[in-house]
C-alpha positions in Angstrom: 108.4 87.4 107.7 104.9 86.7 105.8 103.5 88.4 103.2 100.1 89.3 102.2 98.4 90.4 99.2 95.0 92.2 99.5 92.5 93.1 96.6 89.6 95.2 96.7 87.5 92.6 98.4 88.9 93.4 101.7 87.9 97.4 101.9 84.5 95.9 100.5 83.5 94.8 104.1 84.1 98.4 105.4 81.7 99.3 102.6 84.3 100.8 99.9 83.2 100.3 96.3 85.0 97.5 93.9 86.4 98.2 90.3 83.1 98.4 88.8 81.3 100.5 90.8 83.7 102.7 91.9 83.0 105.8 89.1 79.3 105.6 90.1 80.6 105.9 93.8 82.8 109.1 92.9 79.9 110.3 90.5 77.7 110.5 93.3 79.9 111.5 95.8 80.7 115.0 93.3 77.0 115.5 92.5 76.2 115.5 96.0 78.3 118.0 97.2 78.8 122.0 96.5 80.1 122.9 93.0 83.6 124.1 94.7 85.0 121.1 96.8 88.5 122.2 98.8 88.9 124.9 95.8 88.2 122.6 93.3 85.2 123.7 91.0 83.4 120.7 89.7 80.9 122.8 88.0 81.9 121.5 84.6 81.5 117.9 85.7 78.2 117.1 83.9 80.0 118.3 80.9 82.9 116.3 81.1 80.3 113.2 81.7 78.5 114.1 78.5 82.1 114.5 76.5 83.0 110.7 77.7 79.7 109.3 77.0 80.0 110.7 73.3 83.7 110.2 73.0 85.0 109.3 69.5 87.0 106.7 71.3 84.9 103.2 71.5 86.9 101.9 74.4 86.5 105.3 76.4 82.6 105.8 75.5 82.2 101.8 76.4 84.3 102.3 79.7 82.2 105.1 80.9 78.9 103.4 80.2 80.1 100.6 81.8 81.0 103.1 85.0 84.5 101.4 85.6 87.0 103.9 86.4 90.2 102.1 86.1 89.0 100.9 82.4 88.1 104.5 81.7 91.4 105.6 82.9 93.4 103.0 81.2 91.4 104.2 77.8 92.1 107.7 78.3 95.9 106.9 79.0 96.0 105.1 75.8 94.5 108.3 73.8 96.7 110.4 75.2 99.8 108.3 74.4 98.3 108.3 70.7 98.0 111.9 70.7 101.4 112.4 72.2 102.7 110.0 69.1 100.4 111.9 66.8 101.8 115.4 67.8 105.5 113.8 68.0 105.4 112.4 64.3 103.6 115.6 62.8 106.6 117.6 64.3 104.8 120.5 64.5 100.8 121.6 64.0 101.1 124.2 61.6 103.4 122.2 59.4 100.9 119.1 59.3 98.1 121.4 58.8 99.9 122.9 55.9 100.0 119.5 54.0 96.1 119.6 53.2 93.1 121.2 55.1 91.8 117.6 55.4 94.7 116.2 57.6 94.1 119.5 59.5 90.8 119.1 60.4 91.6 115.6 61.0 94.4 116.8 63.8 92.1 119.0 65.1 89.6 116.6 65.8 91.8 113.9 67.1 93.6 116.8 69.4 90.7 118.2 70.8 89.3 114.6 71.6 92.7 114.0 74.0 90.7 115.8 76.8 94.1 116.0 79.4 92.1 118.2 81.2 89.2 115.7 81.7 91.8 113.4 82.7 93.1 115.5 85.6 89.2 116.2 86.9 88.5 112.9 87.2 92.0 111.9 89.2 91.5 115.0 91.5 87.6 113.9 92.1 89.1 110.4 92.7 91.6 111.7 95.5 88.6 114.1 96.9 86.3 110.9 97.2 88.6 108.8 99.1 89.6 111.9 101.2 86.1 112.1 102.2 85.5 108.5 102.6 88.7 108.5 105.0 87.5 111.4 107.0 84.2 109.5 107.6 86.0 106.2 108.5 87.1 108.2 111.7 83.6 107.8 112.7 82.9 104.2 112.1 86.1 102.8 113.0 84.4 101.5 116.2 81.6 99.8 114.4 81.4 96.1 113.8 82.0 96.2 110.1 85.6 97.0 111.1 85.7 93.9 112.9 87.4 91.4 110.2 90.0 93.7 109.1 91.1 94.3 112.9 91.2 90.7 113.5 93.5 90.6 110.5 95.7 93.1 112.4 96.1 91.6 115.5 97.8 88.1 113.4 100.7 90.4 111.8 104.0 90.2 113.3 106.8 92.5 113.2 108.4 92.8 109.9 105.4 91.4 107.8 104.6 92.9 104.6 101.2 93.8 102.9 101.1 94.0 99.3 98.0 95.9 98.2 96.3 96.7 94.8 93.9 99.2 96.7 94.0 103.0 96.9 92.3 103.5 100.1 94.2 103.6 103.8 92.0 100.9 105.6 95.1 98.7 106.6 97.2 102.0 107.6 94.2 102.9 109.7 94.2 99.4 111.3 98.1 99.3 112.1 98.5 102.6 112.9 96.0 102.3 115.7 97.9 99.5 117.0 101.5 101.1 116.6 102.3 98.7 114.2 102.8 101.2 111.3 103.6 105.2 110.7 103.5 107.1 107.5 107.3 108.2 107.7 108.6 104.7 106.4 105.6 102.5 106.3 105.1 102.8 102.4 108.4 101.3 102.0 110.2 104.6 101.4 110.9 107.7 103.4 108.6 110.3 103.5 109.1 113.9 104.1 106.6 116.2 105.9 106.3 119.9 105.6 106.7 120.4 109.4 108.9 117.6 110.3 105.8 116.1 112.1 107.2 112.8 111.8 110.4 113.1 113.0 109.7 111.7 116.5 107.9 108.8 115.2 109.3 105.3 115.7 110.4 102.6 113.0 107.4 100.9 111.4 107.1 97.1 112.2 105.1 96.5 108.9 105.3 97.7 105.7 102.4 98.6 103.2 103.3 98.3 100.0 100.6 100.0 97.2 101.3 98.9 93.8 98.6 101.2 92.0 99.7 104.1 94.6 97.5 105.7 97.0 95.4 108.6 96.9 97.0 110.0 100.2 100.2 110.8 98.1 101.0 114.3 96.7 103.6 115.6 95.1 104.9 119.1 96.5 106.5 121.3 94.2 108.9 122.7 97.2 110.4 119.1 98.0 113.3 117.7 96.5 112.2 115.1 93.4 110.3 112.1 94.8 109.4 113.5 97.8 106.0 113.2 99.0 103.8 114.6 101.5 101.0 112.2 103.6 97.9 114.2 104.9 
């Protein structure tokens, strides 16, 4: 058994953006599509970008300026954690506000900048961007730019493992075409399907472990906790 660790450069060979270019790619995708994508309304996207550009947190503001998606999400996560701690230690908004009006104004300013809704919109935009790219990959899969990844797939053997830091499903596409990998167990855990469509699939010969998660994973409320649906 061999273990292979793949980074963003692997997907770059089939025109996926590297980390520093990811936000620009998502931004271009959102702005070039209709205001509503898959029932998700992005009409407020320009206002969201303006809020990030003018944010009172320097890390968030600079991450947006540098157009680095992962740095931006990290900065937003840290800010959200700080907001949660702020609320927890103040016990109740009204109690804190009652201490002094200045403290209350400071709380309101801090809370309004947490932008939890903006964070969710960014994640939704990221998922839709990759969903669109996966769809377009179907038409480009037979082109020459996939040659290197296909050659890599040919060298893999049963019980090999791929560890990837990428969000995309390029390697899944390669190995699925070779019948070496299937979504029901190929991620290293069992996946439940809404219509049980994967019950007839054989076991995967190779596992692909996404350490940062994969944009094709969605939690479904009607599933048991921890279950996922692969589209």
